[in-house]
C-alpha positions as CSV (number, residue, x, y, z in Angstrom):
1,M,0.0,0.0,0.0
2,F,2.8,2.4,0.9
3,R,5.3,1.1,-1.5
4,P,6.3,3.6,-4.2
5,K,5.9,2.5,-7.8
6,V,9.0,3.0,-9.8
7,P,8.4,3.6,-13.4
8,T,10.1,1.2,-15.7
9,M,12.0,2.3,-18.8
10,P,9.9,1.2,-21.9
11,Q,11.8,-0.9,-24.4
12,P,12.1,0.6,-27.9
13,T,9.6,-0.8,-30.4
14,G,9.5,-0.6,-34.2
15,L,12.4,0.1,-36.5
16,T,15.6,1.5,-35.1
17,T,18.4,3.2,-37.1
18,P,21.7,1.3,-37.3
19,P,24.7,3.0,-35.6
20,A,26.7,5.4,-37.8
21,V,29.8,4.2,-39.4
22,V,33.0,6.0,-38.4
23,E,35.7,6.2,-41.0
24,T,39.3,6.6,-40.0
25,T,41.3,9.4,-41.5
26,A,45.0,9.5,-42.3
27,V,47.3,11.9,-40.5
28,T,49.7,13.7,-42.7
29,P,52.7,15.3,-41.0
30,H,53.3,19.0,-41.8
31,A,56.6,20.8,-42.3
32,P,58.7,21.0,-39.1
33,A,58.9,24.3,-37.3
34,P,61.9,26.4,-37.9
35,A,64.7,26.2,-35.4
36,S,64.4,28.7,-32.6
37,T,66.9,31.4,-32.2
38,A,69.4,31.2,-29.4
39,V,68.0,32.5,-26.2
40,T,70.3,34.4,-23.9
41,P,70.3,33.0,-20.4
42,A,68.6,35.3,-17.8
43,R,70.5,36.6,-14.9
44,N,69.7,35.3,-11.5
45,R,67.5,38.0,-10.1
46,S,64.4,37.9,-8.1
47,V,61.3,38.4,-10.1
48,V,59.9,41.2,-7.9
49,Q,62.3,43.9,-6.9
50,L,61.2,45.7,-3.7
51,T,62.6,49.2,-3.3
52,P,61.9,51.3,-0.2
53,G,59.3,53.2,-2.1
54,T,57.3,50.0,-3.1
55,V,57.5,48.7,0.4
56,L,56.1,51.9,1.7
57,A,53.4,51.8,-0.9
58,L,52.5,48.3,0.0
59,V,52.3,49.1,3.7
60,G,50.2,52.1,3.0
61,G,47.8,50.2,0.7
62,G,47.5,47.4,3.3
63,T,46.7,49.9,6.0
64,A,44.1,51.6,3.9
65,V,42.4,48.2,3.1
66,V,42.4,47.3,6.8
67,L,40.9,50.7,7.8
68,V,38.2,50.5,5.1
69,V,37.2,46.9,6.0
70,G,37.2,47.8,9.7
71,A,35.0,50.8,9.0
72,V,32.5,48.7,7.1
73,L,32.4,46.1,9.8
74,V,31.9,48.6,12.5
75,S,29.1,50.3,10.6
76,M,27.4,47.0,10.1
77,L,27.7,46.2,13.8
78,L,26.3,49.7,14.7
79,A,23.3,49.1,12.3
80,V,22.6,45.8,14.0
81,A,22.8,47.4,17.5
82,L,20.5,50.3,16.5
83,T,18.0,47.8,15.0
84,A,18.0,45.7,18.2
85,A,17.6,48.8,20.4
86,S,14.6,50.1,18.3
87,V,13.0,46.6,18.4
88,A,13.4,46.5,22.1
89,V,11.8,50.0,22.5
90,C,8.9,48.9,20.3
91,A,8.5,45.8,22.4
92,L,8.4,47.7,25.6
93,T,5.9,50.2,24.2
94,V,3.6,47.5,23.0
95,R,3.9,45.7,26.3
96,S,3.0,48.8,28.3
97,V,0.0,49.6,26.0
98,I,-1.3,46.1,26.4
99,A,-0.8,46.2,30.2
100,R,-2.9,49.4,30.6
101,R,-6.0,47.8,29.1
């Protein structure tokens, strides 16, 4: 009574099309690529060169990002606190109105 009935996949009836025939193709090699020119070896240097100016810019940028993210988070916390306070004031007002009746 409570057993679900699972539909069965109907078997195909009538004429079916035969599978398509796949023909192989021959691979013809193309002309080889021209020889590459001699590459001069790179000197052993670090990829990123940090000068005092770039370090100062990175520190300033990081400080700015931290301050902006902090300001956004504090404003969100303030919004939640104000909403909670207003809901509490509304709840007290409704409670006092109901108690007077």
